[in-house]
N, C-alpha and C positions, 0 to 999 in steps of 0.2 A: 441474404434476406430478400425475398421476394415482394414487389410493390404491389399493393392492392390495385386490382381494376376497377375503376369506377364505372358505374352504371350511367347510361345516357338519358334515364328517365328518372323523373322526381319521386314517382311512386311505385310500390310493388304493384304486381299484376292485380291482386284482389282489390286492393284499395283504389286502383285506376278505374277498374270496372264499376265499382260502387258509385265512385265519383261521376263517371260518365253517365251512370243511371239517374243520379241525383239532378243533374243538368238536365237530362231529357225530361224527367218528370216535371221540372221547373218550366219547361218550354212548353209541355202539354198543359199545366196549369194556366200559363199565360194565354194560350190558344184557347182554352174554354171560357176564361174571363174575356178574351176578346170577342168570340162569336156572340156572347150575349150582351155585349155592350153595343154591338153593331146591329142596326136594324135588320130583321129577318128578311124584309124584301130585297135588301141588296146582296145577300151571301147565300150560298146553298148550305143551309146549316146541317142538313142530313148528311151532305157528302163530307163535309169536315168532320163532324160526330163520327162518322163511318173511318175517316182516317184515324181520328183520335183513339177510336175503339181497338183498331188494329195495332196500332202502335203500343197502345196499353196492354193487350193481349201479349205481344211479343215481350215487352218488358217483364211481366209477371212470369211467362214460361222461362224466359233466359235466364233471369236472376234466381229462379227457384231451382236450378240445376248446376251445381257447381262443376259438373263435368263440361258443361258448355261454357260458362263465364270464367273459369279458371284454364280453359283450353287455349294456349297462346295462338292456335290457328283460327279461333273466332273472335280474337281480340278487336277486329276492326268492324265486325257485324252490327253491334249496336249503333255506331256512328252512321253507317251506312243506311240501316233502316230509318234512323232518326232524320237523316238528310233527305232521304227519298220522301217521307212523310211530310217534312217541312216543306219541301218543294210542291208536292200537291196542295197542302194546305195554302201556301202562299197564292198558287193559281187560283184556288177556290175564293180566296179573300179578296181577289181583284186589287182594286186601289188601295184596299186597307190591309193588303198583305205585306206592305213594306216594313212594318214594325216588328213583323216575325223574322225579317231578314237578320234583325240584330242577334237572333239566337244563332246563326251560321257563323257571325264573327266571334261570338262569346265562345262557341264550341271549338273554333281553331284556336282561340287564346287558351282555353283549358287543356286541349289536346297537346299543346306544345309541351305541357308539364307531365301529360301522361303517356305518351308514345314517344318511341324513338324516332330518328330523324326520317327514316325509310317510311315508316307509318304514318308520320305526320305529313309527308309529301303526298302520299296516297288520298289522305283525307282532304288536303288542301286542293289536289286536282278534282276530286268528286265535288267538292263545294264549288268550285269554278264551273264545272260542267253543268251541275243542276241549276247554279244560280242563272247561268246563260240561257240554259233551256227555258227557264221560269220567266226570264225576261224576254226571251224570244217570243213566246207565247203570249205574254201579258200586254207587252208593248209593240207588237209587230205593227207595222204601219206608221209607228212614230219616226219622225225624221231624225231623232236624237238617239235611236236604239244603238248604233255602233259605238257611239261615245258612252251611253249607259254600260254597254257590255265591257268596254274597255276600263272604266272607272272600276267596276265591279271585279274584273279579273285582277288589276294591279293592287286594288285596296286589298283584297283577299291574301295576295301573296306578300304584301307588304306587311299586313298583320301577322301572317304566319312567321315571316323572318324576324320580325320584331319581337314577337311572343317567344321565338325559339331562342332568340340572343338573351332575351331576359330569362328564360328557363335555363339555359346553360349557365348563365351567371349565377342563377340561383343553386342550380346544381353543384357548381364549382364552391360555392360558398358553404353549401350543406357538407360537401365532402370535406373541406378543410375544417369545418366545425366539428366533424365526426372525428377527424384525424387529431386535432387538438384535444378533444374530449377522451378519446382513447390514448393519446400520448400522456396527458394529464393523470388520467387512472393508473397508467403504468408507472409514471414517476411517483405517484402517492403511494402505489403498493411497494415499489422499490425502495422509497423512503422508509416506509413502515418496516419492511423486512430488514433493511440495513439497521433502523433504530432497534428493532426488537434483538438483532444479533449483537449490537453494541451494549444493550441493556443486560445481556445473558452472560457479558464478560465478568469476570471477578475482579478485573483491574479497573481501576477508574479512568475514565476517559473525558478530557475538555478540549473544547475547541473556542478560541476567542479571537477577536478581531485585533487590528493594529491598537486600538485604544485600550485592550485589555477587557472588553466586555464579553462575557461568555455568552455564546448562541448555542452552544450545543454540550450536552453532557449525559452520561449514563447514570443509573441508579446506583452503581458501586462508587461512583464519584461523590454522590451526595451522602451516602452512608459513611464513607471514609472521612469525610470532611465534616460530618455531623451536621449537615444542613439538609432542609427538606427540599428546596428548591434553589438552583444556582442560575437559572435563566435570567441573563440581563444584568447580573451582578458583575462587578469589577474583580478581576483575578486577584489582584493584591489584596483585596479587602478580606477574601474567604480562604485564601491558599497563601498564607504566609510560611516560608521556609526559613530554616536556620541551619548553619554547619554545626560542627562538633563543639565549637565554642560558644554555641548558641547566638551567633552573630547574624542578623537577618541578611537573607540573599535576595537580591533583585533579578527576578526572572527575566525582566524586559531588558536586562544589560546585554543580553546575548543578541537582541534585535540591533542594538547600536553597533555592536562589534560584528554584526552580520555572520554569526557563528552558524555553520551548516546544521548542527544538532548538538545536544549535550545529553549525556548519560552519566548518572550519578547515583550512587548507592549509599551516600555518607550525609544524606540531608534529614532534617528532622521538622516533624509539625507538632504543634501543641493543640490538644483540644482537651477541655475541661480539666486543665491544670496536670495533664498527663502528656509526655513526650512519646512521639511515635516515629519510628525510623522508616523513611520512605525511600522505595526505589523510584527514580524520576527519569522519564525519557522526554526531552523536551525537542520538538521538530517544527522550527519555524519555516513557513512557506513564503517565498518571495515572488513578486511579480516584477521581473526587471530588478530594477535596484531597490524597490519598496516591498517592505515586509507587510503581508496582507492578513495571514493568519498564523496563530501558534497553536500546535496540537501538543497536548500535554497528556503522557500516559504514566500512571503512578500506581504503586501498590504498598501494602503495608508489609514490611519485611521485618517488623521489631521482634516477633517471636523467632523467626528463622535466623536473624542476626544473634540473637540471644544464645540459641542453641549451638550455633556455629563457634561463637566466642567460648561458650563453655567446653565445647569438643576441643577447640584449638589449645584453649588454656590447659586442659587436661593432659593432652599430649605433650605440651610444653613442660608442665610440671613432671610428668613421667620421665620424659627424657632428661630432665636436668637431675632428677634422683639416679637415673640410671648412669650417669657419667662417672661418678666416684667409684661404683662396684666395677663399671666396665674397664676403667682406667687400671683398677687393681688387677683384674683378671689378665689384662694384656700385659702388665708389668710382670706378673708371676710366669706368664706364658714365655715371655721374652727371657726371663732369667732361667726358665726350665730349658729352653733351646740352648743356652750356653753350657749347660751342664749335662748334656745328651751324647757325650763322646762314648763311642764303644756301644751305644744302644743299637737295636735292630732299625734298620732304614724305614720299614714300615710305621714303627712307633714314632720316628722323627717326622715323618711326613704328615702323620696325624697331629702332632703338636703344632707343626707349621700351619695347617689348615685351621686348626683352633683359634692360633694367634691371628692369622689373616681375618677370620670371621670376627674376631674380638676388634680388629682395627676397624672392620667394616662398619659393625654396629657403633663405634665411636665416632666415626665419619657421619654415619646417619643421624645420631642423636645431635651431632653438632649442626649439621644442616637444618634439622627440624627447629633447633632454637634459633637459628639464624633467620629462617623464613618467619618464626613467629614475632621476632624482633621487626623484620621487614614490614609485616603486615600492621604490626602496631606503631609503625613509624617510630620506634624507639632505638634506632641503630646510631650509637655513638661513634664518634671517631676521635682517635688518639693522635694528633698531628705531629710529625717530626720531620727532619730532612731525611730523604731516603735516596739511596743511588739505586736506581731501577735495574741496571745491569748486573750489579753484584746480586741483587735479590733474586733475579731471574737464574743467574748461574747456580745459586744455592739449591733453588727449587728442582733445577734440571738434574743436579747431582742425586737427589733423593729418589728419582725416578730411574735411576741407571740399572738398578737390579731388576725391577719390573720390565723394562725395555728388553734387556738381555734375555729374559725368559721367553719373550714373544718374537726375538730375532728382529727388533725394531730398532733402528739407528736414529737416536735422538741427538739434534745439533741445535747450538744456538750462535747466531750471528748479530754481532752489534755494530751497527752502521754510524754510530755516533762516536766522534772522537772528541774526547776531553769532556764528556757528558757531566752536566752539573746536577748535583742532588735537588730534588723536588720536594716540597713541602706536602705531605700526604699522609695516610694511615699505612704503616708498613703491613700490618696484620691483614688488613682488607685487600692490599695489592697481593700478598701471598696467598690469600685465599681464592681471589680472582684467577690468577695465573696457573695455580695448582689445579682448579677445577677444569681450566681449558685443556692443559697437558694431560690430566688424567682421563678426560673424555678422549682425546686424540689417540692415546694408546689403547683405550678400551676397545674403541671402534676400529682400530686398525690391526689387522691378524699378522701382516708382515709388511716390511717397507721401512718408512721413515715417518718422523715427525720432527718439523723445522720451526724453531722459535727465532723470530727477527724483532730487533728494537731499532728504530728509526725515529725521525721527529719532523714536524713541520713548525711553522711560526708560533703555534698556540699549545701544540700537543706532543708528547711523547707517545708513540704509536707501537703497539705490540701486536705482531701476527703470529698466530699459532696455527700451522698448517699440518696437514697429514696426507697419507696416500691411501686413507681408508675407504669405506663404503659410500661416503659422500651423502649429502642430504637432497632429497627429491624436492624441486622446486615448490611443490604445492605445500610442503611442510615447512617452508622458510618462515612464513608468517606466525607460525605456532611454536617454533622451538624455544622461544624465551617465556612460554606460558608455563605457569606453575603445574607440575606433575605430568607434563606432556613428553609422551615417548613415541618414537616412529614405530617401535616394535610392538606386536601384540603381546599383551602381558602373559598370554598362555604359552606363547610359542618362542618368545625373545631368548636370546642366547647370553646377554649380557646382564649383570646386576645394575640396578640403579632404580631411583624413584622418580626421576624427572624433574628434580629440584635444583640440580647443578647450574644449568643456564639461567634460570630464574634468578638465582642468587647472584650470578655473575652480573647480570643486566642491572639488578636493583643496587648492588654494592658500587658498581661502575657509576651509575647516575648519582649515587649518594655522595661520592667523590668528585662529582663535577664533570665527569666523562661520558663517554658513550661507547656502545658495542655494537658490532653488525657481523653478519653472515657474509662473506664475499663469495660470490659464485665463481668457482674454479671451471676452467674450460676443459679440462681433461678429467682429472681424478681427484678423489678427497674432498676436504673441506678446509676452509680458513676462516678463522674468526680474527677480527680485528678490534682492539680495544684502544681508545684514545684516551690518556690521562693528561689532565691539564698541567702546564707547567706552572702556572700561577693559580694557587688555590683561592677562591673567591667568596666561600661562605664565611660571611663575617661573624655569625653567632660561634661556628666551629674555632675561628681564628681567635675570638675573644676568650672562649673558654680554655683554649689551650694556653694562652697567655696567663690567665688567671691561675691554672694549674701548675704552671712553671714557676710563678711568682710563690705559690704556697711552697712547691718543693725547696725553692731556694730559701725562703725563711726558715722551713723545717730543718735546715741544713746546719743552723746555728745552735 
């Protein structure tokens, strides 16, 4: 951005010339009044009137031709003419000419605002010369002439300097004022543009201070909250949010906890006896340790969530209804494979392919139902004592045939001696480890898959490693997302929906554990799962105890 150059003159050329002309006309008026107030016997009136007529003629001609008075080359001409006329008038007025000298001082003061420094210097020098010439001819022979000349010279210089200083200060103040005005206009324009942009958004936007008072909002916010004007109102009074159990949520709690931001899509807002589901993005702004502003972005997702729930429910119901016929198909195909001795090999291969497809569909429906339960937060657990080493060994045996077909070596190493059983859900453990081993075999063309069981003070640790294609570093933060797959769906070589690792992560966390993808230095991928040695979910433990008691009573 280039800095604007400031002019060193207060007025533009046209205004400066007109102002100079006005000053000259005032001087002429003063001159006319003066010569008629002074007795005619003491001054040469005709001579002075001649000077007046000449100056007046010059003024009329000069200011009637823009080519003259708007030409920078002639900018000093009026002052020089007026100075010359004034000098002769002063000489003609004799002892009465002193009052007209005030005009010269006034002219210098005005010119300090009209001309630049070089032009002002020329006019000042001209005034000094003319004044001294007039003084010489008017007061020659006087003993105080040198003193008079000295006083006039230095007084003119002093007036010129002081006037220029004031003019420069005025110029500076004017330029600063113009800059501030322009900056203010720009700020207002930018603010209006920003407000127009915010108002055009379909999402509601609120900004409030540390006391919760709203100082900025858009039209969508007012419409979504059913209020005409939100300005100056307290956020908690107009924006009461509730969780799924309809318990009020304190938005300002995040300030006390210094949460960097909060994104939730499970909050509700009540308007006119109707509940609306909102997507909320809260972003507090801190200045040092103190919160200064809260920015709230929200939208109504009631309809979207309803359609999503209906779609999910339909898929879940369809998957549930498909489980029984798919299980029957898989069972009949399995029996058929046992009775195909002596049949042509291509027929056997076709039946095997159909059997594998049936198994794939069964696994897919099971995954869909598991995800449905995860998203609905209705994943129940059946706690019992589980020997993790035995469970993993059993799972690996089920993959031996598949591993041989791909020429993959699957091994299991138990580093725990005299491992004790842990209380957990065996079915969930099987589902987690099965998904990881299945993925490892799927993405390894040949090589090995190694499963390791180890422990630390709090967890049993299961590592599932392979020599497969590996995972790009950029994909690691997405691999546990629902439906995420690294391969393009049009060109991928492996089957799958991208639900496996999503299920692994959520089931592991449901059991109180954690899962991570460990970066391998050379080849392949390693997934590490931590299962807690001590199960800590009191609700699950109590439910398991009640179930055990029911079974005990039912046995009598």
